[in-house]
N, CA, C and O atoms as a Maestro MAE file, in Angstrom:
{
 s_m_m2io_version
 :::
 2.0.0
}

f_m_ct {
 s_m_title
 :::
 protein
 m_atom[304] {
  # First column is atom index #
  i_m_mmod_type
  r_m_x_coord
  r_m_y_coord
  r_m_z_coord
  i_m_residue_number
  s_m_chain_name
  s_m_pdb_residue_name
  s_m_pdb_atom_name
  i_m_atomic_number
  :::
  1 25 0.841 -1.185 0.000 1 A "UNK " " N  " 7
  2 3 0.000 0.000 0.000 1 A "UNK " " CA " 6
  3 2 0.883 1.244 0.000 1 A "UNK " " C  " 6
  4 15 1.830 1.344 0.780 1 A "UNK " " O  " 8
  5 25 0.568 2.181 -0.873 2 A "UNK " " N  " 7
  6 3 1.319 3.431 -0.981 2 A "UNK " " CA " 6
  7 2 0.819 4.407 0.085 2 A "UNK " " C  " 6
  8 15 -0.346 4.802 0.071 2 A "UNK " " O  " 8
  9 25 1.696 4.792 1.002 3 A "UNK " " N  " 7
  10 3 1.325 5.705 2.079 3 A "UNK " " CA " 6
  11 2 2.073 7.030 1.954 3 A "UNK " " C  " 6
  12 15 2.277 7.735 2.942 3 A "UNK " " O  " 8
  13 25 2.479 7.360 0.722 4 A "UNK " " N  " 7
  14 3 3.191 8.611 0.490 4 A "UNK " " CA " 6
  15 2 2.269 9.804 0.693 4 A "UNK " " C  " 6
  16 15 1.047 9.663 0.664 4 A "UNK " " O  " 8
  17 25 2.850 10.966 0.895 5 A "UNK " " N  " 7
  18 3 2.062 12.194 1.058 5 A "UNK " " CA " 6
  19 2 1.191 12.428 -0.170 5 A "UNK " " C  " 6
  20 15 0.034 12.828 -0.044 5 A "UNK " " O  " 8
  21 25 1.732 12.183 -1.341 6 A "UNK " " N  " 7
  22 3 0.976 12.362 -2.584 6 A "UNK " " CA " 6
  23 2 -0.244 11.443 -2.627 6 A "UNK " " C  " 6
  24 15 -1.338 11.871 -2.993 6 A "UNK " " O  " 8
  25 25 -0.051 10.201 -2.258 7 A "UNK " " N  " 7
  26 3 -1.156 9.241 -2.228 7 A "UNK " " CA " 6
  27 2 -2.204 9.651 -1.191 7 A "UNK " " C  " 6
  28 15 -3.403 9.537 -1.444 7 A "UNK " " O  " 8
  29 25 -1.758 10.124 -0.031 8 A "UNK " " N  " 7
  30 3 -2.683 10.569 1.008 8 A "UNK " " CA " 6
  31 2 -3.504 11.765 0.531 8 A "UNK " " C  " 6
  32 15 -4.705 11.840 0.791 8 A "UNK " " O  " 8
  33 25 -2.855 12.701 -0.169 9 A "UNK " " N  " 7
  34 3 -3.589 13.855 -0.708 9 A "UNK " " CA " 6
  35 2 -4.649 13.396 -1.707 9 A "UNK " " C  " 6
  36 15 -5.780 13.881 -1.685 9 A "UNK " " O  " 8
  37 25 -4.286 12.476 -2.569 10 A "UNK " " N  " 7
  38 3 -5.243 11.951 -3.552 10 A "UNK " " CA " 6
  39 2 -6.418 11.265 -2.867 10 A "UNK " " C  " 6
  40 15 -7.567 11.421 -3.279 10 A "UNK " " O  " 8
  41 25 -6.122 10.513 -1.828 11 A "UNK " " N  " 7
  42 3 -7.168 9.808 -1.087 11 A "UNK " " CA " 6
  43 2 -8.131 10.802 -0.436 11 A "UNK " " C  " 6
  44 15 -9.346 10.611 -0.480 11 A "UNK " " O  " 8
  45 25 -7.591 11.852 0.162 12 A "UNK " " N  " 7
  46 3 -8.433 12.873 0.787 12 A "UNK " " CA " 6
  47 2 -9.302 13.558 -0.258 12 A "UNK " " C  " 6
  48 15 -10.501 13.735 -0.043 12 A "UNK " " O  " 8
  49 25 -8.713 13.946 -1.386 13 A "UNK " " N  " 7
  50 3 -9.490 14.604 -2.439 13 A "UNK " " CA " 6
  51 2 -10.611 13.708 -2.957 13 A "UNK " " C  " 6
  52 15 -11.736 14.165 -3.157 13 A "UNK " " O  " 8
  53 25 -10.304 12.448 -3.169 14 A "UNK " " N  " 7
  54 3 -11.329 11.517 -3.641 14 A "UNK " " CA " 6
  55 2 -12.473 11.419 -2.638 14 A "UNK " " C  " 6
  56 15 -13.643 11.456 -3.017 14 A "UNK " " O  " 8
  57 25 -12.135 11.293 -1.367 15 A "UNK " " N  " 7
  58 3 -13.161 11.191 -0.323 15 A "UNK " " CA " 6
  59 2 -14.011 12.462 -0.285 15 A "UNK " " C  " 6
  60 15 -15.238 12.391 -0.217 15 A "UNK " " O  " 8
  61 25 -13.357 13.619 -0.328 16 A "UNK " " N  " 7
  62 3 -14.097 14.888 -0.305 16 A "UNK " " CA " 6
  63 2 -15.001 15.018 -1.525 16 A "UNK " " C  " 6
  64 15 -16.131 15.492 -1.407 16 A "UNK " " O  " 8
  65 25 -14.524 14.607 -2.683 17 A "UNK " " N  " 7
  66 3 -15.343 14.676 -3.898 17 A "UNK " " CA " 6
  67 2 -16.564 13.770 -3.804 17 A "UNK " " C  " 6
  68 15 -17.632 14.110 -4.313 17 A "UNK " " O  " 8
  69 25 -16.413 12.630 -3.159 18 A "UNK " " N  " 7
  70 3 -17.512 11.672 -3.050 18 A "UNK " " CA " 6
  71 2 -18.474 11.995 -1.911 18 A "UNK " " C  " 6
  72 15 -19.674 11.743 -2.027 18 A "UNK " " O  " 8
  73 25 -17.959 12.556 -0.800 19 A "UNK " " N  " 7
  74 3 -18.770 12.723 0.406 19 A "UNK " " CA " 6
  75 2 -18.957 14.179 0.845 19 A "UNK " " C  " 6
  76 15 -19.853 14.464 1.640 19 A "UNK " " O  " 8
  77 25 -18.142 15.091 0.353 20 A "UNK " " N  " 7
  78 3 -18.299 16.511 0.686 20 A "UNK " " CA " 6
  79 2 -17.554 16.971 1.917 20 A "UNK " " C  " 6
  80 15 -17.151 18.131 2.001 20 A "UNK " " O  " 8
  81 25 -17.365 16.080 2.877 21 A "UNK " " N  " 7
  82 3 -16.642 16.462 4.093 21 A "UNK " " CA " 6
  83 2 -15.942 15.244 4.676 21 A "UNK " " C  " 6
  84 15 -16.241 14.098 4.340 21 A "UNK " " O  " 8
  85 25 -14.988 15.541 5.573 22 A "UNK " " N  " 7
  86 3 -14.169 14.487 6.173 22 A "UNK " " CA " 6
  87 2 -13.625 15.008 7.488 22 A "UNK " " C  " 6
  88 15 -13.149 16.141 7.560 22 A "UNK " " O  " 8
  89 25 -13.691 14.185 8.534 23 A "UNK " " N  " 7
  90 3 -13.164 14.598 9.834 23 A "UNK " " CA " 6
  91 2 -11.787 13.993 10.083 23 A "UNK " " C  " 6
  92 15 -11.364 13.064 9.394 23 A "UNK " " O  " 8
  93 25 -11.106 14.532 11.070 24 A "UNK " " N  " 7
  94 3 -9.802 14.009 11.458 24 A "UNK " " CA " 6
  95 2 -9.886 12.533 11.820 24 A "UNK " " C  " 6
  96 15 -9.062 11.737 11.369 24 A "UNK " " O  " 8
  97 25 -10.873 12.160 12.631 25 A "UNK " " N  " 7
  98 3 -10.995 10.760 13.040 25 A "UNK " " CA " 6
  99 2 -11.324 9.853 11.865 25 A "UNK " " C  " 6
  100 15 -10.837 8.724 11.811 25 A "UNK " " O  " 8
  101 25 -12.137 10.317 10.924 26 A "UNK " " N  " 7
  102 3 -12.414 9.519 9.730 26 A "UNK " " CA " 6
  103 2 -11.129 9.293 8.933 26 A "UNK " " C  " 6
  104 15 -10.876 8.193 8.442 26 A "UNK " " O  " 8
  105 25 -10.322 10.355 8.814 27 A "UNK " " N  " 7
  106 3 -9.047 10.217 8.099 27 A "UNK " " CA " 6
  107 2 -8.196 9.130 8.728 27 A "UNK " " C  " 6
  108 15 -7.623 8.290 8.034 27 A "UNK " " O  " 8
  109 25 -8.122 9.155 10.034 28 A "UNK " " N  " 7
  110 3 -7.277 8.185 10.734 28 A "UNK " " CA " 6
  111 2 -7.867 6.786 10.719 28 A "UNK " " C  " 6
  112 15 -7.177 5.817 10.402 28 A "UNK " " O  " 8
  113 25 -9.153 6.682 11.065 29 A "UNK " " N  " 7
  114 3 -9.783 5.366 11.211 29 A "UNK " " CA " 6
  115 2 -10.112 4.702 9.877 29 A "UNK " " C  " 6
  116 15 -9.874 3.506 9.707 29 A "UNK " " O  " 8
  117 25 -10.650 5.458 8.939 30 A "UNK " " N  " 7
  118 3 -11.127 4.887 7.686 30 A "UNK " " CA " 6
  119 2 -10.090 4.908 6.568 30 A "UNK " " C  " 6
  120 15 -10.061 4.021 5.715 30 A "UNK " " O  " 8
  121 25 -9.232 5.942 6.586 31 A "UNK " " N  " 7
  122 3 -8.300 6.108 5.469 31 A "UNK " " CA " 6
  123 2 -6.849 5.823 5.841 31 A "UNK " " C  " 6
  124 15 -5.998 5.728 4.956 31 A "UNK " " O  " 8
  125 25 -6.548 5.684 7.131 32 A "UNK " " N  " 7
  126 3 -5.188 5.399 7.565 32 A "UNK " " CA " 6
  127 2 -4.237 6.572 7.423 32 A "UNK " " C  " 6
  128 15 -3.025 6.383 7.313 32 A "UNK " " O  " 8
  129 25 -4.779 7.784 7.425 33 A "UNK " " N  " 7
  130 3 -3.962 8.990 7.308 33 A "UNK " " CA " 6
  131 2 -3.831 9.586 8.704 33 A "UNK " " C  " 6
  132 15 -4.804 10.084 9.269 33 A "UNK " " O  " 8
  133 25 -2.629 9.532 9.251 34 A "UNK " " N  " 7
  134 3 -2.425 9.879 10.657 34 A "UNK " " CA " 6
  135 2 -2.278 11.381 10.914 34 A "UNK " " C  " 6
  136 15 -2.514 11.827 12.037 34 A "UNK " " O  " 8
  137 25 -1.902 12.161 9.925 35 A "UNK " " N  " 7
  138 3 -1.757 13.609 10.120 35 A "UNK " " CA " 6
  139 2 -2.481 14.345 8.980 35 A "UNK " " C  " 6
  140 15 -1.845 14.952 8.119 35 A "UNK " " O  " 8
  141 25 -3.809 14.280 8.991 36 A "UNK " " N  " 7
  142 3 -4.566 14.870 7.886 36 A "UNK " " CA " 6
  143 2 -4.404 16.378 7.765 36 A "UNK " " C  " 6
  144 15 -4.512 16.917 6.664 36 A "UNK " " O  " 8
  145 25 -4.148 17.070 8.865 37 A "UNK " " N  " 7
  146 3 -4.016 18.528 8.802 37 A "UNK " " CA " 6
  147 2 -2.891 18.939 7.849 37 A "UNK " " C  " 6
  148 15 -3.034 19.909 7.104 37 A "UNK " " O  " 8
  149 25 -1.792 18.218 7.869 38 A "UNK " " N  " 7
  150 3 -0.674 18.527 6.976 38 A "UNK " " CA " 6
  151 2 -1.067 18.318 5.520 38 A "UNK " " C  " 6
  152 15 -0.752 19.143 4.662 38 A "UNK " " O  " 8
  153 25 -1.762 17.205 5.240 39 A "UNK " " N  " 7
  154 3 -2.165 16.920 3.863 39 A "UNK " " CA " 6
  155 2 -3.187 17.946 3.371 39 A "UNK " " C  " 6
  156 15 -3.122 18.379 2.220 39 A "UNK " " O  " 8
  157 25 -4.125 18.338 4.231 40 A "UNK " " N  " 7
  158 3 -5.122 19.336 3.844 40 A "UNK " " CA " 6
  159 2 -4.437 20.673 3.590 40 A "UNK " " C  " 6
  160 15 -4.783 21.372 2.638 40 A "UNK " " O  " 8
  161 25 -3.475 21.035 4.423 41 A "UNK " " N  " 7
  162 3 -2.737 22.279 4.209 41 A "UNK " " CA " 6
  163 2 -2.015 22.252 2.859 41 A "UNK " " C  " 6
  164 15 -2.012 23.252 2.140 41 A "UNK " " O  " 8
  165 25 -1.411 21.129 2.515 42 A "UNK " " N  " 7
  166 3 -0.742 20.999 1.218 42 A "UNK " " CA " 6
  167 2 -1.733 21.124 0.068 42 A "UNK " " C  " 6
  168 15 -1.421 21.723 -0.961 42 A "UNK " " O  " 8
  169 25 -2.926 20.563 0.240 43 A "UNK " " N  " 7
  170 3 -3.963 20.690 -0.791 43 A "UNK " " CA " 6
  171 2 -4.399 22.148 -0.944 43 A "UNK " " C  " 6
  172 15 -4.603 22.622 -2.062 43 A "UNK " " O  " 8
  173 25 -4.539 22.844 0.158 44 A "UNK " " N  " 7
  174 3 -4.881 24.274 0.090 44 A "UNK " " CA " 6
  175 2 -3.799 25.060 -0.643 44 A "UNK " " C  " 6
  176 15 -4.094 25.917 -1.476 44 A "UNK " " O  " 8
  177 25 -2.546 24.758 -0.324 45 A "UNK " " N  " 7
  178 3 -1.433 25.436 -0.988 45 A "UNK " " CA " 6
  179 2 -1.431 25.174 -2.492 45 A "UNK " " C  " 6
  180 15 -0.935 25.989 -3.269 45 A "UNK " " O  " 8
  181 25 -1.988 24.033 -2.897 46 A "UNK " " N  " 7
  182 3 -2.082 23.685 -4.311 46 A "UNK " " CA " 6
  183 2 -3.326 24.285 -4.969 46 A "UNK " " C  " 6
  184 15 -3.566 24.070 -6.157 46 A "UNK " " O  " 8
  185 25 -4.121 25.041 -4.194 47 A "UNK " " N  " 7
  186 3 -5.266 25.741 -4.757 47 A "UNK " " CA " 6
  187 2 -6.632 25.142 -4.496 47 A "UNK " " C  " 6
  188 15 -7.633 25.669 -4.981 47 A "UNK " " O  " 8
  189 25 -6.704 24.067 -3.753 48 A "UNK " " N  " 7
  190 3 -7.998 23.449 -3.452 48 A "UNK " " CA " 6
  191 2 -8.705 24.252 -2.364 48 A "UNK " " C  " 6
  192 15 -8.090 24.687 -1.390 48 A "UNK " " O  " 8
  193 25 -9.999 24.436 -2.550 49 A "UNK " " N  " 7
  194 3 -10.813 25.192 -1.600 49 A "UNK " " CA " 6
  195 2 -11.357 24.241 -0.533 49 A "UNK " " C  " 6
  196 15 -12.356 23.554 -0.750 49 A "UNK " " O  " 8
  197 25 -10.694 24.211 0.612 50 A "UNK " " N  " 7
  198 3 -11.103 23.349 1.718 50 A "UNK " " CA " 6
  199 2 -11.190 24.206 2.971 50 A "UNK " " C  " 6
  200 15 -10.231 24.885 3.335 50 A "UNK " " O  " 8
  201 25 -12.345 24.171 3.628 51 A "UNK " " N  " 7
  202 3 -12.596 24.961 4.828 51 A "UNK " " CA " 6
  203 2 -12.626 24.020 6.030 51 A "UNK " " C  " 6
  204 15 -13.080 22.880 5.926 51 A "UNK " " O  " 8
  205 25 -12.141 24.506 7.167 52 A "UNK " " N  " 7
  206 3 -12.175 23.729 8.401 52 A "UNK " " CA " 6
  207 2 -13.277 24.241 9.319 52 A "UNK " " C  " 6
  208 15 -13.357 25.436 9.603 52 A "UNK " " O  " 8
  209 25 -14.117 23.334 9.775 53 A "UNK " " N  " 7
  210 3 -15.118 23.613 10.805 53 A "UNK " " CA " 6
  211 2 -14.705 22.812 12.032 53 A "UNK " " C  " 6
  212 15 -14.342 21.642 11.909 53 A "UNK " " O  " 8
  213 25 -14.754 23.421 13.209 54 A "UNK " " N  " 7
  214 3 -14.364 22.716 14.429 54 A "UNK " " CA " 6
  215 2 -15.587 22.113 15.083 54 A "UNK " " C  " 6
  216 15 -16.604 22.784 15.261 54 A "UNK " " O  " 8
  217 25 -15.486 20.838 15.442 55 A "UNK " " N  " 7
  218 3 -16.580 20.090 16.052 55 A "UNK " " CA " 6
  219 2 -16.073 19.375 17.295 55 A "UNK " " C  " 6
  220 15 -14.881 19.413 17.600 55 A "UNK " " O  " 8
  221 25 -16.974 18.730 18.002 56 A "UNK " " N  " 7
  222 3 -16.627 17.869 19.133 56 A "UNK " " CA " 6
  223 2 -17.128 16.479 18.807 56 A "UNK " " C  " 6
  224 15 -18.248 16.316 18.323 56 A "UNK " " O  " 8
  225 25 -16.307 15.478 19.069 57 A "UNK " " N  " 7
  226 3 -16.711 14.096 18.821 57 A "UNK " " CA " 6
  227 2 -16.001 13.172 19.794 57 A "UNK " " C  " 6
  228 15 -15.090 13.572 20.519 57 A "UNK " " O  " 8
  229 25 -16.449 11.922 19.786 58 A "UNK " " N  " 7
  230 3 -15.842 10.902 20.642 58 A "UNK " " CA " 6
  231 2 -15.117 9.891 19.772 58 A "UNK " " C  " 6
  232 15 -15.578 9.538 18.687 58 A "UNK " " O  " 8
  233 25 -13.977 9.433 20.263 59 A "UNK " " N  " 7
  234 3 -13.280 8.362 19.566 59 A "UNK " " CA " 6
  235 2 -13.851 7.018 20.027 59 A "UNK " " C  " 6
  236 15 -14.822 6.980 20.783 59 A "UNK " " O  " 8
  237 25 -13.252 5.926 19.575 60 A "UNK " " N  " 7
  238 3 -13.753 4.583 19.901 60 A "UNK " " CA " 6
  239 2 -13.742 4.273 21.390 60 A "UNK " " C  " 6
  240 15 -14.508 3.430 21.858 60 A "UNK " " O  " 8
  241 25 -12.871 4.954 22.138 61 A "UNK " " N  " 7
  242 3 -12.788 4.698 23.578 61 A "UNK " " CA " 6
  243 2 -13.748 5.559 24.382 61 A "UNK " " C  " 6
  244 15 -13.850 5.410 25.600 61 A "UNK " " O  " 8
  245 25 -14.458 6.468 23.700 62 A "UNK " " N  " 7
  246 3 -15.377 7.369 24.385 62 A "UNK " " CA " 6
  247 2 -14.737 8.676 24.807 62 A "UNK " " C  " 6
  248 15 -15.386 9.512 25.435 62 A "UNK " " O  " 8
  249 25 -13.466 8.862 24.468 63 A "UNK " " N  " 7
  250 3 -12.776 10.108 24.797 63 A "UNK " " CA " 6
  251 2 -13.232 11.202 23.854 63 A "UNK " " C  " 6
  252 15 -13.237 11.024 22.636 63 A "UNK " " O  " 8
  253 25 -13.620 12.352 24.431 64 A "UNK " " N  " 7
  254 3 -14.093 13.471 23.622 64 A "UNK " " CA " 6
  255 2 -12.911 14.307 23.130 64 A "UNK " " C  " 6
  256 15 -11.942 14.542 23.852 64 A "UNK " " O  " 8
  257 25 -13.028 14.747 21.873 65 A "UNK " " N  " 7
  258 3 -11.969 15.522 21.238 65 A "UNK " " CA " 6
  259 2 -12.561 16.709 20.489 65 A "UNK " " C  " 6
  260 15 -13.690 16.650 20.002 65 A "UNK " " O  " 8
  261 25 -11.787 17.785 20.402 66 A "UNK " " N  " 7
  262 3 -12.079 18.856 19.459 66 A "UNK " " CA " 6
  263 2 -11.523 18.359 18.137 66 A "UNK " " C  " 6
  264 15 -10.355 17.978 18.049 66 A "UNK " " O  " 8
  265 25 -12.353 18.365 17.120 67 A "UNK " " N  " 7
  266 3 -11.977 17.710 15.875 67 A "UNK " " CA " 6
  267 2 -12.241 18.609 14.681 67 A "UNK " " C  " 6
  268 15 -13.240 19.327 14.632 67 A "UNK " " O  " 8
  269 25 -11.331 18.559 13.721 68 A "UNK " " N  " 7
  270 3 -11.519 19.301 12.477 68 A "UNK " " CA " 6
  271 2 -12.431 18.515 11.540 68 A "UNK " " C  " 6
  272 15 -12.299 17.301 11.385 68 A "UNK " " O  " 8
  273 25 -13.358 19.240 10.922 69 A "UNK " " N  " 7
  274 3 -14.172 18.682 9.850 69 A "UNK " " CA " 6
  275 2 -13.835 19.491 8.610 69 A "UNK " " C  " 6
  276 15 -14.087 20.695 8.562 69 A "UNK " " O  " 8
  277 25 -13.264 18.832 7.605 70 A "UNK " " N  " 7
  278 3 -12.841 19.488 6.383 70 A "UNK " " CA " 6
  279 2 -13.964 19.417 5.356 70 A "UNK " " C  " 6
  280 15 -14.514 18.349 5.086 70 A "UNK " " O  " 8
  281 25 -14.292 20.578 4.790 71 A "UNK " " N  " 7
  282 3 -15.361 20.672 3.809 71 A "UNK " " CA " 6
  283 2 -14.779 21.241 2.529 71 A "UNK " " C  " 6
  284 15 -14.092 22.262 2.548 71 A "UNK " " O  " 8
  285 25 -15.056 20.578 1.420 72 A "UNK " " N  " 7
  286 3 -14.540 20.996 0.125 72 A "UNK " " CA " 6
  287 2 -15.595 21.771 -0.638 72 A "UNK " " C  " 6
  288 15 -16.774 21.416 -0.637 72 A "UNK " " O  " 8
  289 25 -15.150 22.841 -1.289 73 A "UNK " " N  " 7
  290 3 -16.028 23.636 -2.137 73 A "UNK " " CA " 6
  291 2 -15.544 23.495 -3.563 73 A "UNK " " C  " 6
  292 15 -14.415 23.866 -3.886 73 A "UNK " " O  " 8
  293 25 -16.400 22.958 -4.417 74 A "UNK " " N  " 7
  294 3 -16.042 22.734 -5.822 74 A "UNK " " CA " 6
  295 2 -16.493 23.915 -6.656 74 A "UNK " " C  " 6
  296 15 -17.557 24.486 -6.416 74 A "UNK " " O  " 8
  297 25 -15.699 24.271 -7.619 75 A "UNK " " N  " 7
  298 3 -16.089 25.315 -8.558 75 A "UNK " " CA " 6
  299 2 -16.741 24.659 -9.751 75 A "UNK " " C  " 6
  300 15 -16.248 23.656 -10.267 75 A "UNK " " O  " 8
  301 25 -17.859 25.229 -10.193 76 A "UNK " " N  " 7
  302 3 -18.570 24.679 -11.349 76 A "UNK " " CA " 6
  303 2 -18.031 25.240 -12.636 76 A "UNK " " C  " 6
  304 15 -18.513 24.887 -13.713 76 A "UNK " " O  " 8
  :::
 }
 m_bond[303] {
  # First column is bond index #
  i_m_from
  i_m_to
  i_m_order
  :::
  1 1 2 1
  2 2 3 1
  3 3 4 2
  4 3 5 1
  5 5 6 1
  6 6 7 1
  7 7 8 2
  8 7 9 1
  9 9 10 1
  10 10 11 1
  11 11 12 2
  12 11 13 1
  13 13 14 1
  14 14 15 1
  15 15 16 2
  16 15 17 1
  17 17 18 1
  18 18 19 1
  19 19 20 2
  20 19 21 1
  21 21 22 1
  22 22 23 1
  23 23 24 2
  24 23 25 1
  25 25 26 1
  26 26 27 1
  27 27 28 2
  28 27 29 1
  29 29 30 1
  30 30 31 1
  31 31 32 2
  32 31 33 1
  33 33 34 1
  34 34 35 1
  35 35 36 2
  36 35 37 1
  37 37 38 1
  38 38 39 1
  39 39 40 2
  40 39 41 1
  41 41 42 1
  42 42 43 1
  43 43 44 2
  44 43 45 1
  45 45 46 1
  46 46 47 1
  47 47 48 2
  48 47 49 1
  49 49 50 1
  50 50 51 1
  51 51 52 2
  52 51 53 1
  53 53 54 1
  54 54 55 1
  55 55 56 2
  56 55 57 1
  57 57 58 1
  58 58 59 1
  59 59 60 2
  60 59 61 1
  61 61 62 1
  62 62 63 1
  63 63 64 2
  64 63 65 1
  65 65 66 1
  66 66 67 1
  67 67 68 2
  68 67 69 1
  69 69 70 1
  70 70 71 1
  71 71 72 2
  72 71 73 1
  73 73 74 1
  74 74 75 1
  75 75 76 2
  76 75 77 1
  77 77 78 1
  78 78 79 1
  79 79 80 2
  80 79 81 1
  81 81 82 1
  82 82 83 1
  83 83 84 2
  84 83 85 1
  85 85 86 1
  86 86 87 1
  87 87 88 2
  88 87 89 1
  89 89 90 1
  90 90 91 1
  91 91 92 2
  92 91 93 1
  93 93 94 1
  94 94 95 1
  95 95 96 2
  96 95 97 1
  97 97 98 1
  98 98 99 1
  99 99 100 2
  100 99 101 1
  101 101 102 1
  102 102 103 1
  103 103 104 2
  104 103 105 1
  105 105 106 1
  106 106 107 1
  107 107 108 2
  108 107 109 1
  109 109 110 1
  110 110 111 1
  111 111 112 2
  112 111 113 1
  113 113 114 1
  114 114 115 1
  115 115 116 2
  116 115 117 1
  117 117 118 1
  118 118 119 1
  119 119 120 2
  120 119 121 1
  121 121 122 1
  122 122 123 1
  123 123 124 2
  124 123 125 1
  125 125 126 1
  126 126 127 1
  127 127 128 2
  128 127 129 1
  129 129 130 1
  130 130 131 1
  131 131 132 2
  132 131 133 1
  133 133 134 1
  134 134 135 1
  135 135 136 2
  136 135 137 1
  137 137 138 1
  138 138 139 1
  139 139 140 2
  140 139 141 1
  141 141 142 1
  142 142 143 1
  143 143 144 2
  144 143 145 1
  145 145 146 1
  146 146 147 1
  147 147 148 2
  148 147 149 1
  149 149 150 1
  150 150 151 1
  151 151 152 2
  152 151 153 1
  153 153 154 1
  154 154 155 1
  155 155 156 2
  156 155 157 1
  157 157 158 1
  158 158 159 1
  159 159 160 2
  160 159 161 1
  161 161 162 1
  162 162 163 1
  163 163 164 2
  164 163 165 1
  165 165 166 1
  166 166 167 1
  167 167 168 2
  168 167 169 1
  169 169 170 1
  170 170 171 1
  171 171 172 2
  172 171 173 1
  173 173 174 1
  174 174 175 1
  175 175 176 2
  176 175 177 1
  177 177 178 1
  178 178 179 1
  179 179 180 2
  180 179 181 1
  181 181 182 1
  182 182 183 1
  183 183 184 2
  184 183 185 1
  185 185 186 1
  186 186 187 1
  187 187 188 2
  188 187 189 1
  189 189 190 1
  190 190 191 1
  191 191 192 2
  192 191 193 1
  193 193 194 1
  194 194 195 1
  195 195 196 2
  196 195 197 1
  197 197 198 1
  198 198 199 1
  199 199 200 2
  200 199 201 1
  201 201 202 1
  202 202 203 1
  203 203 204 2
  204 203 205 1
  205 205 206 1
  206 206 207 1
  207 207 208 2
  208 207 209 1
  209 209 210 1
  210 210 211 1
  211 211 212 2
  212 211 213 1
  213 213 214 1
  214 214 215 1
  215 215 216 2
  216 215 217 1
  217 217 218 1
  218 218 219 1
  219 219 220 2
  220 219 221 1
  221 221 222 1
  222 222 223 1
  223 223 224 2
  224 223 225 1
  225 225 226 1
  226 226 227 1
  227 227 228 2
  228 227 229 1
  229 229 230 1
  230 230 231 1
  231 231 232 2
  232 231 233 1
  233 233 234 1
  234 234 235 1
  235 235 236 2
  236 235 237 1
  237 237 238 1
  238 238 239 1
  239 239 240 2
  240 239 241 1
  241 241 242 1
  242 242 243 1
  243 243 244 2
  244 243 245 1
  245 245 246 1
  246 246 247 1
  247 247 248 2
  248 247 249 1
  249 249 250 1
  250 250 251 1
  251 251 252 2
  252 251 253 1
  253 253 254 1
  254 254 255 1
  255 255 256 2
  256 255 257 1
  257 257 258 1
  258 258 259 1
  259 259 260 2
  260 259 261 1
  261 261 262 1
  262 262 263 1
  263 263 264 2
  264 263 265 1
  265 265 266 1
  266 266 267 1
  267 267 268 2
  268 267 269 1
  269 269 270 1
  270 270 271 1
  271 271 272 2
  272 271 273 1
  273 273 274 1
  274 274 275 1
  275 275 276 2
  276 275 277 1
  277 277 278 1
  278 278 279 1
  279 279 280 2
  280 279 281 1
  281 281 282 1
  282 282 283 1
  283 283 284 2
  284 283 285 1
  285 285 286 1
  286 286 287 1
  287 287 288 2
  288 287 289 1
  289 289 290 1
  290 290 291 1
  291 291 292 2
  292 291 293 1
  293 293 294 1
  294 294 295 1
  295 295 296 2
  296 295 297 1
  297 297 298 1
  298 298 299 1
  299 299 300 2
  300 299 301 1
  301 301 302 1
  302 302 303 1
  303 303 304 2
  :::
 }
}
């Protein structure tokens, strides 16, 4: 499995295109991307319109976290 930064960016973009938003925990649990903030920042630097909304959620252990929810805005 390719776990390069480039592959992680592609995975995030694909997920955002299909679902519209993605949280930090989803990135880690579902996509295996351990530092999504860095990849999202790189995508922004490349010109992608991604906004961060701050939410509260629980992980699998029930621990509450302040969590980023990334939302993509597509241009028509």
